[in-house]
C-alpha positions as CSV (number, residue, x, y, z in Angstrom):
1,M,89.0,97.7,127.4
2,V,91.2,97.6,130.4
3,L,94.6,99.1,129.8
4,K,97.7,97.1,130.6
5,Q,99.6,98.2,133.7
6,E,103.2,99.3,133.1
7,S,105.8,101.0,135.1
8,A,106.4,104.8,134.7
9,A,109.4,104.0,132.6
10,A,107.5,101.7,130.3
11,E,104.8,104.3,129.9
12,G,107.5,106.5,128.4
13,M,107.7,109.0,131.3
14,A,111.3,108.5,132.3
15,G,114.5,109.9,130.8
16,P,115.5,111.1,127.3
17,I,114.4,109.5,124.1
18,L,117.0,107.6,122.2
19,V,116.8,107.8,118.4
20,W,118.9,105.1,116.8
21,G,119.4,106.1,113.2
22,A,119.4,109.8,112.6
23,G,118.7,109.7,108.9
24,A,115.5,110.5,107.0
25,I,113.0,109.1,109.4
26,G,114.9,109.4,112.7
27,G,116.3,112.8,111.9
28,T,112.9,114.2,111.0
29,V,111.0,112.7,114.0
30,G,113.7,113.3,116.5
31,A,114.2,116.9,115.5
32,A,110.5,117.6,115.9
33,L,110.6,116.1,119.4
34,V,113.6,118.3,120.4
35,R,111.8,121.3,119.1
36,A,108.7,120.4,121.2
37,G,110.9,120.4,124.3
38,H,111.8,116.8,124.7
39,A,115.3,115.5,125.6
40,V,116.5,113.4,122.6
41,V,119.8,111.6,122.1
42,F,120.7,110.6,118.6
43,V,122.8,107.6,117.5
44,D,124.1,107.2,113.9
45,I,127.0,105.3,112.3
46,E,127.9,108.3,110.1
47,A,130.5,110.1,112.2
48,E,130.2,113.3,110.1
49,H,126.5,113.4,110.7
50,V,126.9,112.9,114.4
51,A,129.5,115.6,114.6
52,A,127.2,118.0,112.8
53,I,124.2,117.3,115.1
54,R,126.2,117.9,118.2
55,D,128.1,121.0,116.8
56,P,126.7,124.2,118.4
57,A,127.5,126.0,115.2
58,R,125.8,123.6,112.9
59,G,123.2,121.2,114.4
60,L,120.6,119.2,112.6
61,A,118.8,121.2,109.9
62,I,115.3,120.2,108.8
63,E,114.6,121.7,105.4
64,G,111.6,121.6,103.0
65,P,108.4,123.2,102.0
66,L,106.6,122.6,105.3
67,E,109.1,124.2,107.6
68,N,112.8,125.0,108.1
69,Y,114.5,124.9,111.4
70,T,117.7,123.7,113.2
71,I,118.0,121.8,116.4
72,H,121.0,120.9,118.6
73,A,121.1,117.7,120.6
74,P,123.6,115.1,122.0
75,A,124.6,112.6,119.3
76,F,127.0,109.6,119.3
77,T,128.2,106.8,117.1
78,P,127.1,103.5,118.5
79,E,130.4,102.6,120.2
80,A,130.5,106.0,122.0
81,L,127.0,105.8,123.5
82,R,126.6,105.4,127.2
83,G,123.6,104.9,129.5
84,R,120.3,103.1,129.3
85,Y,117.0,104.4,127.9
86,A,113.4,103.6,128.4
87,R,112.2,104.8,125.0
88,V,114.1,103.9,121.8
89,L,113.0,104.8,118.3
90,L,114.7,102.5,115.9
91,C,115.0,104.2,112.5
92,V,117.6,102.2,110.5
93,K,117.2,100.5,107.1
94,A,115.4,97.2,107.3
95,Q,118.5,95.2,106.4
96,H,120.3,96.6,109.4
97,T,117.6,95.8,111.9
98,E,119.1,92.8,113.7
99,A,122.5,94.3,114.0
100,A,121.1,97.6,115.3
101,A,118.8,95.8,117.8
102,R,121.8,93.9,119.2
103,A,123.9,97.0,119.4
104,L,121.2,98.9,121.3
105,L,120.2,96.1,123.6
106,P,122.8,97.0,126.3
107,H,121.3,100.5,126.3
108,L,117.6,99.4,126.7
109,A,116.1,99.7,130.1
110,E,114.6,96.5,131.5
111,D,111.1,98.0,131.5
112,G,111.8,100.1,128.3
113,Y,110.7,99.5,124.7
114,V,111.9,99.8,121.1
115,V,109.6,101.3,118.5
116,S,110.2,100.2,114.8
117,L,110.0,103.4,112.8
118,Q,111.0,101.6,109.7
119,N,109.8,100.1,106.4
120,G,109.2,96.3,106.2
121,L,108.3,93.6,108.7
122,C,111.0,94.5,111.2
123,E,109.0,94.0,114.4
124,P,109.6,90.2,114.7
125,I,113.3,90.7,114.2
126,I,113.5,93.3,116.9
127,A,111.4,91.1,119.2
128,S,113.7,88.2,118.7
129,V,116.6,90.3,120.1
130,V,114.9,92.5,122.8
131,G,111.8,90.4,123.5
132,E,108.2,90.9,122.4
133,A,107.3,92.7,125.6
134,R,109.8,95.4,124.8
135,T,108.8,95.9,121.2
136,I,106.2,98.3,119.8
137,G,105.3,98.4,116.1
138,A,104.8,101.4,113.8
139,F,104.0,102.3,110.2
140,V,105.2,105.5,108.6
141,N,104.6,107.0,105.2
142,F,105.8,110.6,105.5
143,S,108.4,111.8,103.0
144,A,112.0,112.6,104.0
145,D,115.5,112.3,102.7
146,W,119.0,112.4,104.2
147,L,120.7,115.1,102.2
148,A,124.1,115.6,103.8
149,P,125.7,115.6,107.3
150,G,123.4,117.7,109.5
151,K,120.8,118.1,106.8
152,V,117.5,116.3,106.3
153,L,114.7,117.1,103.8
154,Y,111.2,116.8,105.2
155,G,109.3,116.7,101.9
156,G,105.7,116.0,103.0
157,R,103.4,114.7,105.6
158,G,102.1,111.1,105.6
159,A,100.4,108.4,107.7
160,V,101.9,107.5,111.1
161,V,100.4,104.4,112.8
162,L,101.4,102.8,116.1
163,G,100.4,99.5,117.6
164,E,101.2,96.8,120.2
165,L,102.3,93.6,118.6
166,D,99.4,91.7,120.2
167,G,96.9,94.4,119.1
168,S,96.1,95.4,122.7
169,E,95.8,98.9,124.2
170,S,98.3,99.9,126.8
171,A,99.3,102.9,128.8
172,R,102.7,103.0,127.1
173,L,101.1,103.0,123.6
174,E,98.9,105.9,124.6
175,S,101.9,107.8,125.9
176,L,103.9,107.0,122.7
177,H,100.9,108.2,120.6
178,R,100.8,111.5,122.5
179,L,104.5,111.9,121.9
180,L,104.4,111.2,118.1
181,R,101.4,113.4,117.6
182,L,103.9,116.2,118.3
183,F,105.4,115.3,115.0
184,E,102.3,114.1,113.1
185,P,99.1,115.4,114.6
186,D,97.0,112.8,112.7
187,A,99.0,109.9,114.0
188,I,96.8,107.0,115.1
189,T,97.0,103.7,117.0
190,T,95.6,100.4,115.6
191,P,94.9,96.8,116.7
192,N,95.8,95.8,113.1
193,L,99.4,97.0,112.7
194,A,100.2,94.1,110.4
195,G,97.5,95.3,108.1
196,Y,99.3,98.6,107.6
197,L,102.7,97.0,107.3
198,W,101.5,94.7,104.5
199,G,99.7,97.6,102.9
200,K,103.0,99.5,102.9
201,L,104.7,96.4,101.3
202,G,102.1,96.6,98.5
203,Y,102.7,100.3,97.9
204,G,106.4,99.8,98.5
205,A,106.6,97.3,95.6
206,L,105.5,100.2,93.3
207,L,108.2,102.4,94.7
208,F,110.8,99.8,94.1
209,A,109.7,99.6,90.5
210,Q,109.9,103.4,90.3
211,A,113.5,103.2,91.5
212,V,114.8,101.5,88.4
213,G,113.6,104.3,86.2
214,E,114.2,108.0,85.7
215,K,110.9,109.5,86.5
216,G,109.8,110.6,89.9
217,I,107.0,108.8,91.9
218,A,104.0,110.8,90.6
219,D,105.2,110.8,87.0
220,C,106.0,107.1,87.1
221,L,102.8,106.1,88.7
222,E,100.9,108.2,86.2
223,R,102.2,106.3,83.1
224,P,99.0,104.7,81.8
225,E,100.8,101.8,80.1
226,L,102.2,100.7,83.5
227,L,98.8,100.0,85.1
228,P,99.1,96.3,84.4
229,L,102.5,96.3,86.2
230,W,101.0,98.1,89.2
231,R,98.2,95.6,89.4
232,A,100.6,92.7,89.1
233,L,102.9,93.9,91.8
234,G,100.2,95.0,94.2
235,G,98.2,91.9,93.5
236,E,101.0,89.5,94.4
237,V,101.6,91.2,97.7
238,M,97.9,91.3,98.5
239,R,97.5,87.6,97.7
240,V,100.4,86.6,99.9
241,A,99.1,88.9,102.7
242,A,95.8,87.1,102.6
243,A,97.5,83.7,102.7
244,E,99.4,85.0,105.8
245,G,96.0,85.8,107.5
246,V,96.5,89.5,107.2
247,V,93.9,92.1,106.2
248,P,95.9,94.9,104.6
249,R,94.9,98.5,105.4
250,G,95.0,101.4,103.0
251,F,96.6,104.8,103.4
252,N,97.5,108.0,101.4
253,G,95.8,106.7,98.2
254,F,96.8,103.1,98.2
255,E,93.7,100.9,98.5
256,P,94.6,97.3,99.0
257,H,91.2,96.0,97.9
258,A,91.8,97.5,94.4
259,F,94.8,95.2,93.9
260,A,93.5,92.2,95.8
261,P,91.8,89.3,94.0
262,G,88.4,90.6,92.8
263,G,89.7,94.2,92.4
264,T,88.8,95.7,89.1
265,E,91.0,97.6,86.6
266,A,88.9,100.7,87.3
267,E,89.5,100.4,91.1
268,A,93.2,100.0,90.6
269,R,93.3,103.0,88.2
270,A,91.4,105.1,90.8
271,S,93.8,104.1,93.5
272,V,96.8,104.9,91.4
273,A,95.3,108.3,90.6
274,A,94.9,108.9,94.3
275,M,98.5,108.0,94.9
276,V,99.6,110.4,92.2
277,A,97.6,113.2,93.8
278,F,99.2,112.4,97.2
279,N,102.7,112.4,95.8
280,R,102.4,115.2,93.2
281,P,102.9,118.2,95.6
282,N,105.6,116.5,97.5
283,A,109.1,118.0,97.6
284,K,110.5,114.5,97.7
285,T,110.0,113.6,94.1
286,H,111.8,110.2,94.0
287,S,111.7,107.3,96.4
288,G,114.4,106.6,99.0
289,I,115.1,103.4,97.1
290,W,115.9,105.5,94.0
291,R,118.3,107.6,96.0
292,D,119.9,104.5,97.5
293,L,120.6,103.2,93.9
294,W,121.5,106.4,92.0
295,V,122.6,109.0,94.6
296,R,124.1,107.2,97.5
297,R,125.1,104.2,95.4
298,R,124.4,101.6,98.1
299,T,122.3,98.5,98.5
300,T,118.5,98.9,99.0
301,E,116.1,97.2,101.4
302,V,114.8,94.9,98.7
303,D,116.1,91.7,100.4
304,A,114.5,92.8,103.6
305,Q,111.2,93.9,102.2
306,L,110.2,92.3,98.9
307,A,112.2,89.1,99.0
308,P,110.4,87.9,102.2
309,V,107.1,88.4,100.4
310,A,108.2,86.3,97.5
311,E,109.5,83.7,99.9
312,A,106.2,83.6,101.8
313,G,104.5,83.2,98.4
314,R,106.5,80.1,97.7
315,R,105.6,78.7,101.1
316,H,101.9,79.1,100.2
317,G,102.3,78.0,96.6
318,I,101.5,81.5,95.3
319,P,103.5,82.5,92.2
320,T,105.1,86.0,92.3
321,P,106.6,86.5,88.8
322,A,106.3,90.3,88.9
323,L,108.0,90.6,92.3
324,D,110.7,88.1,91.1
325,R,111.4,90.2,88.0
326,L,111.5,93.4,90.1
327,I,113.8,91.9,92.7
328,G,116.1,90.7,89.9
329,Q,116.3,94.2,88.3
330,I,117.0,95.9,91.7
331,H,119.9,93.5,92.2
332,E,121.2,94.3,88.8
333,C,121.0,98.0,89.5
334,E,122.8,97.5,92.8
335,R,125.6,95.6,91.1
336,G,125.9,98.2,88.4
337,T,125.0,95.9,85.5
338,R,121.7,97.6,84.8
339,A,121.4,101.4,84.1
340,M,118.6,103.7,85.3
341,D,116.1,103.7,82.4
342,D,112.3,104.2,82.3
343,A,112.3,101.3,79.8
344,N,113.2,99.0,82.7
345,L,109.6,99.3,83.9
346,T,108.0,98.4,80.5
347,E,110.4,95.4,80.4
348,M,108.7,94.1,83.6
349,L,105.1,94.3,82.2
350,P,103.3,91.0,82.4
351,A,103.0,89.1,79.2
Protein backbone atom coordinates (compact mmCIF):
# COMPACT_ATOMS: atom_id res chain seq x y z
CA MET A 1 0.00 0.00 0.00
CA VAL A 2 1.26 3.45 -0.90
CA LEU A 3 1.83 5.63 2.14
CA LYS A 4 0.23 9.03 2.39
CA GLN A 5 2.57 11.93 1.82
CA GLU A 6 2.90 14.39 4.69
CA SER A 7 5.13 17.26 5.59
CA ALA A 8 8.05 16.77 7.94
CA ALA A 9 6.02 18.28 10.77
CA ALA A 10 3.04 16.00 10.17
CA GLU A 11 5.37 13.01 10.13
CA GLY A 12 6.26 13.95 13.68
CA MET A 13 9.81 15.13 13.01
CA ALA A 14 9.56 18.75 14.13
CA GLY A 15 9.61 20.32 17.58
CA PRO A 16 8.83 19.04 21.05
CA ILE A 17 5.92 16.74 21.91
CA LEU A 18 3.04 18.37 23.77
CA VAL A 19 1.38 16.11 26.37
CA TRP A 20 -1.98 17.63 27.31
CA GLY A 21 -3.00 16.01 30.58
CA ALA A 22 -0.08 14.81 32.72
CA GLY A 23 -1.99 12.34 34.88
CA ALA A 24 -1.94 8.55 34.78
CA ILE A 25 -1.69 8.09 31.01
CA GLY A 26 0.01 11.31 29.97
CA GLY A 27 2.45 11.32 32.87
CA THR A 28 3.53 7.72 32.27
CA VAL A 29 3.93 7.99 28.50
CA GLY A 30 5.41 11.48 28.56
CA ALA A 31 8.00 10.56 31.19
CA ALA A 32 9.09 7.56 29.15
CA LEU A 33 9.60 9.78 26.10
CA VAL A 34 11.63 12.30 28.13
CA ARG A 35 13.79 9.50 29.45
CA ALA A 36 14.32 8.30 25.88
CA GLY A 37 15.74 11.71 24.98
CA HIS A 38 12.74 13.47 23.45
CA ALA A 39 11.75 17.04 24.22
CA VAL A 40 8.36 16.97 25.94
CA VAL A 41 6.18 19.80 27.24
CA PHE A 42 3.46 18.90 29.74
CA VAL A 43 0.15 20.70 30.27
CA ASP A 44 -2.17 20.03 33.19
CA ILE A 45 -4.93 21.88 35.02
CA GLU A 46 -3.51 20.89 38.44
CA ALA A 47 -1.18 23.75 39.33
CA GLU A 48 0.59 21.79 42.08
CA HIS A 49 1.29 18.93 39.68
CA VAL A 50 2.68 21.35 37.10
CA ALA A 51 4.88 23.00 39.73
CA ALA A 52 6.26 19.63 40.81
CA ILE A 53 7.12 18.53 37.25
CA ARG A 54 9.03 21.72 36.48
CA ASP A 55 10.74 21.93 39.90
CA PRO A 56 14.43 20.85 39.53
CA ALA A 57 14.32 19.50 43.08
CA ARG A 58 11.20 17.37 42.51
CA GLY A 59 10.21 16.51 38.94
CA LEU A 60 7.78 13.83 37.79
CA ALA A 61 8.42 10.53 39.56
CA ILE A 62 7.26 7.29 37.94
CA GLU A 63 6.87 4.60 40.59
CA GLY A 64 5.93 0.93 40.58
CA PRO A 65 7.15 -2.64 40.21
CA LEU A 66 8.40 -2.19 36.66
CA GLU A 67 10.73 0.75 37.20
CA ASN A 68 11.29 3.82 39.31
CA TYR A 69 12.72 7.02 37.91
CA THR A 70 12.23 10.78 37.88
CA ILE A 71 12.25 13.18 34.94
CA HIS A 72 12.24 16.96 34.70
CA ALA A 73 10.50 18.82 31.89
CA PRO A 74 8.75 22.08 31.07
CA ALA A 75 5.18 22.08 32.39
CA PHE A 76 2.39 24.64 32.25
CA THR A 77 -1.23 25.17 33.12
CA PRO A 78 -3.32 25.66 29.94
CA GLU A 79 -3.54 29.44 30.25
CA ALA A 80 0.24 29.77 30.63
CA LEU A 81 1.19 27.69 27.58
CA ARG A 82 2.76 29.43 24.59
CA GLY A 83 3.77 28.24 21.14
CA ARG A 84 2.51 25.74 18.56
CA TYR A 85 3.21 22.02 18.36
CA ALA A 86 3.12 19.44 15.59
CA ARG A 87 2.55 16.46 17.91
CA VAL A 88 -0.03 16.58 20.70
CA LEU A 89 -0.83 13.61 22.91
CA LEU A 90 -4.26 14.27 24.43
CA CYS A 91 -4.54 12.40 27.73
CA VAL A 92 -7.48 13.92 29.59
CA LYS A 93 -10.59 12.17 30.92
CA ALA A 94 -13.16 11.47 28.21
CA GLN A 95 -15.69 13.97 29.58
CA HIS A 96 -13.13 16.77 29.21
CA THR A 97 -12.22 15.95 25.60
CA GLU A 98 -14.06 18.75 23.81
CA ALA A 99 -12.97 21.46 26.25
CA ALA A 100 -9.35 20.29 26.07
CA ALA A 101 -9.42 20.09 22.27
CA ARG A 102 -10.69 23.66 22.07
CA ALA A 103 -8.07 24.84 24.55
CA LEU A 104 -5.20 23.20 22.66
CA LEU A 105 -6.40 24.21 19.18
CA PRO A 106 -4.48 27.54 19.15
CA HIS A 107 -1.32 25.58 19.98
CA LEU A 108 -1.70 22.96 17.22
CA ALA A 109 0.40 23.45 14.10
CA GLU A 110 -1.53 23.63 10.84
CA ASP A 111 0.10 20.39 9.64
CA GLY A 112 0.24 18.82 13.10
CA TYR A 113 -1.96 16.18 14.74
CA VAL A 114 -3.65 15.25 18.02
CA VAL A 115 -3.48 11.67 19.30
CA SER A 116 -6.28 10.46 21.58
CA LEU A 117 -4.51 8.55 24.36
CA GLN A 118 -7.81 8.16 26.23
CA ASN A 119 -10.60 5.75 27.05
CA GLY A 120 -13.87 5.95 25.15
CA LEU A 121 -14.87 7.07 21.68
CA CYS A 122 -13.08 10.41 21.84
CA GLU A 123 -11.70 10.62 18.30
CA PRO A 124 -14.88 12.00 16.67
CA ILE A 125 -15.07 14.70 19.34
CA ILE A 126 -11.46 15.72 18.75
CA ALA A 127 -11.96 15.64 14.98
CA SER A 128 -15.00 17.92 15.27
CA VAL A 129 -12.74 20.56 16.83
CA VAL A 130 -9.35 20.18 15.11
CA GLY A 131 -10.43 18.38 11.93
CA GLU A 132 -10.27 14.73 10.92
CA ALA A 133 -7.03 15.27 9.02
CA ARG A 134 -5.35 16.39 12.23
CA THR A 135 -6.65 13.53 14.41
CA ILE A 136 -5.06 10.12 15.07
CA GLY A 137 -6.76 7.45 17.15
CA ALA A 138 -5.29 5.26 19.85
CA PHE A 139 -6.25 2.53 22.30
CA VAL A 140 -4.36 1.95 25.55
CA ASN A 141 -4.76 -0.62 28.33
CA PHE A 142 -1.64 -0.23 30.48
CA SER A 143 -2.13 0.36 34.20
CA ALA A 144 -1.32 3.67 35.84
CA ASP A 145 -2.64 5.96 38.58
CA TRP A 146 -2.02 9.60 39.49
CA LEU A 147 -0.92 9.41 43.13
CA ALA A 148 -0.03 12.97 44.11
CA PRO A 149 1.52 16.10 42.58
CA GLY A 150 4.65 14.91 40.80
CA LYS A 151 3.94 11.18 41.39
CA VAL A 152 2.41 8.59 39.04
CA LEU A 153 2.15 4.84 39.57
CA TYR A 154 2.99 2.71 36.53
CA GLY A 155 1.42 -0.54 37.67
CA GLY A 156 1.69 -2.82 34.66
CA ARG A 157 2.11 -3.06 30.92
CA GLY A 158 -0.82 -3.41 28.57
CA ALA A 159 -1.89 -3.09 24.95
CA VAL A 160 -1.13 0.09 22.98
CA VAL A 161 -2.69 0.37 19.51
CA LEU A 162 -2.57 3.28 17.03
CA GLY A 163 -4.55 3.95 13.87
CA GLU A 164 -5.57 6.57 11.35
CA LEU A 165 -9.29 7.30 11.49
CA ASP A 166 -9.82 6.08 7.92
CA GLY A 167 -7.80 2.90 8.52
CA SER A 168 -5.03 3.92 6.12
CA GLU A 169 -1.29 3.71 6.54
CA SER A 170 0.69 6.93 6.68
CA ALA A 171 4.19 8.20 7.26
CA ARG A 172 3.03 10.07 10.35
CA LEU A 173 1.44 6.93 11.79
CA GLU A 174 4.67 5.01 11.25
CA SER A 175 6.62 7.80 12.96
CA LEU A 176 4.17 7.88 15.87
CA HIS A 177 4.39 4.11 16.17
CA ARG A 178 8.17 4.29 16.44
CA LEU A 179 7.82 6.98 19.07
CA LEU A 180 5.37 5.10 21.29
CA ARG A 181 7.33 1.87 21.04
CA LEU A 182 9.85 3.68 23.22
CA PHE A 183 7.18 3.42 25.91
CA GLU A 184 5.54 0.08 24.99
CA PRO A 185 7.75 -2.10 22.74
CA ASP A 186 4.76 -4.23 21.70
CA ALA A 187 2.66 -1.28 20.50
CA ILE A 188 1.02 -1.95 17.14
CA THR A 189 -0.89 -0.11 14.42
CA THR A 190 -4.24 -1.25 13.04
CA PRO A 191 -6.70 -0.44 10.24
CA ASN A 192 -9.52 -1.37 12.68
CA LEU A 193 -9.03 1.08 15.53
CA ALA A 194 -12.79 1.20 16.17
CA GLY A 195 -12.66 -2.53 16.89
CA TYR A 196 -10.19 -2.00 19.71
CA LEU A 197 -12.07 1.00 21.10
CA TRP A 198 -15.32 -0.96 21.26
CA GLY A 199 -13.48 -3.93 22.73
CA LYS A 200 -12.23 -1.60 25.47
CA LEU A 201 -15.80 -0.39 26.05
CA GLY A 202 -16.83 -4.01 26.65
CA TYR A 203 -14.00 -4.55 29.10
CA GLY A 204 -14.57 -1.09 30.53
CA ALA A 205 -18.15 -1.99 31.44
CA LEU A 206 -16.74 -4.68 33.73
CA LEU A 207 -14.36 -2.16 35.30
CA PHE A 208 -17.19 0.28 35.94
CA ALA A 209 -19.00 -2.53 37.76
CA GLN A 210 -15.89 -3.30 39.83
CA ALA A 211 -15.79 0.35 40.84
CA VAL A 212 -19.00 0.22 42.87
CA GLY A 213 -17.62 -2.56 45.10
CA GLU A 214 -14.76 -3.07 47.51
CA LYS A 215 -12.69 -5.80 45.84
CA GLY A 216 -9.93 -5.09 43.32
CA ILE A 217 -10.16 -5.94 39.63
CA ALA A 218 -8.84 -9.51 39.78
CA ASP A 219 -10.74 -10.46 42.93
CA CYS A 220 -13.95 -8.93 41.60
CA LEU A 221 -13.76 -10.59 38.19
CA GLU A 222 -12.98 -13.91 39.85
CA ARG A 223 -16.25 -14.01 41.82
CA PRO A 224 -18.02 -16.99 40.15
CA GLU A 225 -21.51 -15.75 41.03
CA LEU A 226 -20.91 -12.62 38.93
CA LEU A 227 -20.32 -14.42 35.62
CA PRO A 228 -23.93 -13.74 34.50
CA LEU A 229 -23.33 -10.03 35.13
CA TRP A 230 -20.11 -10.02 33.10
CA ARG A 231 -21.91 -11.80 30.27
CA ALA A 232 -24.82 -9.35 30.40
CA LEU A 233 -22.64 -6.23 30.41
CA GLY A 234 -20.18 -7.46 27.80
CA GLY A 235 -22.98 -8.87 25.68
CA GLU A 236 -24.87 -5.60 25.51
CA VAL A 237 -21.78 -3.68 24.41
CA MET A 238 -20.96 -6.32 21.77
CA ARG A 239 -24.51 -6.30 20.37
CA VAL A 240 -24.48 -2.52 20.06
CA ALA A 241 -21.03 -2.63 18.43
CA ALA A 242 -22.32 -5.08 15.83
CA ALA A 243 -25.30 -2.81 15.12
CA GLU A 244 -22.82 0.06 14.63
CA GLY A 245 -20.99 -2.03 12.03
CA VAL A 246 -17.92 -2.56 14.24
CA VAL A 247 -15.99 -5.81 14.63
CA PRO A 248 -14.56 -5.60 18.18
CA ARG A 249 -11.01 -6.78 18.81
CA GLY A 250 -9.71 -8.57 21.89
CA PHE A 251 -6.77 -7.72 24.12
CA ASN A 252 -5.18 -8.68 27.44
CA GLY A 253 -7.65 -11.52 28.09
CA PHE A 254 -10.87 -9.85 26.93
CA GLU A 255 -12.28 -11.87 24.00
CA PRO A 256 -15.24 -10.09 22.38
CA HIS A 257 -16.60 -13.24 20.71
CA ALA A 258 -17.04 -14.84 24.13
CA PHE A 259 -19.57 -12.14 25.07
CA ALA A 260 -21.13 -11.59 21.65
CA PRO A 261 -24.34 -13.33 20.55
CA GLY A 262 -23.49 -17.00 20.18
CA GLY A 263 -20.74 -16.87 22.80
CA THR A 264 -21.03 -19.67 25.34
CA GLU A 265 -20.84 -19.60 29.10
CA ALA A 266 -17.64 -21.65 28.93
CA GLU A 267 -16.03 -19.14 26.53
CA ALA A 268 -17.00 -16.23 28.76
CA ARG A 269 -15.65 -18.02 31.83
CA ALA A 270 -12.35 -18.66 30.00
CA SER A 271 -12.07 -15.01 28.96
CA VAL A 272 -12.78 -13.84 32.52
CA ALA A 273 -10.10 -16.22 33.81
CA ALA A 274 -7.64 -14.74 31.28
CA MET A 275 -8.50 -11.21 32.44
CA VAL A 276 -7.96 -12.27 36.04
CA ALA A 277 -4.56 -13.72 35.12
CA PHE A 278 -3.62 -10.48 33.35
CA ASN A 279 -4.67 -8.29 36.27
CA ARG A 280 -3.57 -10.46 39.20
CA PRO A 281 0.15 -9.46 39.19
CA ASN A 282 -0.64 -5.79 38.55
CA ALA A 283 0.37 -3.23 41.16
CA LYS A 284 -2.73 -1.24 40.20
CA THR A 285 -5.29 -3.34 42.04
CA HIS A 286 -8.39 -1.18 41.50
CA SER A 287 -9.66 0.59 38.40
CA GLY A 288 -9.20 4.28 37.81
CA ILE A 289 -12.98 4.53 38.00
CA TRP A 290 -12.89 3.17 41.55
CA ARG A 291 -10.23 5.75 42.45
CA ASP A 292 -12.35 8.53 40.94
CA LEU A 293 -15.29 7.49 43.12
CA TRP A 294 -13.67 6.59 46.42
CA VAL A 295 -10.22 8.23 46.51
CA ARG A 296 -10.43 11.41 44.46
CA ARG A 297 -14.17 11.84 45.05
CA ARG A 298 -14.98 13.15 41.60
CA THR A 299 -17.25 12.23 38.72
CA THR A 300 -16.28 9.33 36.48
CA GLU A 301 -16.22 8.91 32.71
CA VAL A 302 -19.48 6.93 32.73
CA ASP A 303 -21.47 9.56 30.82
CA ALA A 304 -18.74 9.74 28.17
CA GLN A 305 -18.17 5.98 27.86
CA LEU A 306 -21.12 3.79 28.81
CA ALA A 307 -24.00 6.25 28.36
CA PRO A 308 -23.26 6.65 24.61
CA VAL A 309 -23.36 2.84 24.22
CA ALA A 310 -26.78 2.69 25.88
CA GLU A 311 -27.94 5.62 23.73
CA ALA A 312 -26.74 3.85 20.57
CA GLY A 313 -28.58 0.74 21.74
CA ARG A 314 -31.81 2.72 21.94
CA ARG A 315 -31.26 4.03 18.40
CA HIS A 316 -30.90 0.46 17.15
CA GLY A 317 -33.73 -0.92 19.28
CA ILE A 318 -31.31 -2.96 21.42
CA PRO A 319 -32.24 -3.12 25.13
CA THR A 320 -29.36 -2.44 27.55
CA PRO A 321 -30.83 -3.18 30.99
CA ALA A 322 -27.51 -4.23 32.55
CA LEU A 323 -25.74 -1.08 31.35
CA ASP A 324 -28.67 1.06 32.48
CA ARG A 325 -28.53 -0.41 36.00
CA LEU A 326 -24.78 0.07 36.16
CA ILE A 327 -24.93 3.67 34.93
CA GLY A 328 -27.59 4.36 37.56
CA GLN A 329 -25.45 2.90 40.34
CA ILE A 330 -22.39 4.90 39.24
CA HIS A 331 -24.44 8.10 39.34
CA GLU A 332 -25.66 7.24 42.84
CA CYS A 333 -22.07 6.65 43.97
CA GLU A 334 -21.02 9.98 42.45
CA ARG A 335 -23.81 11.77 44.30
CA GLY A 336 -22.94 10.05 47.56
CA THR A 337 -26.30 8.29 47.88
CA ARG A 338 -24.84 4.80 47.42
CA ALA A 339 -21.92 3.46 49.47
CA MET A 340 -19.08 1.26 48.21
CA ASP A 341 -20.22 -2.33 48.76
CA ASP A 342 -19.56 -5.64 47.01
CA ALA A 343 -23.29 -6.32 47.34
CA ASN A 344 -23.87 -3.59 44.74
CA LEU A 345 -22.69 -6.02 42.09
CA THR A 346 -24.98 -8.87 43.10
CA GLU A 347 -27.82 -6.36 43.08
CA MET A 348 -27.14 -5.86 39.37
CA LEU A 349 -27.32 -9.56 38.47
CA PRO A 350 -29.85 -10.20 35.71
CA ALA A 351 -33.08 -11.78 36.86
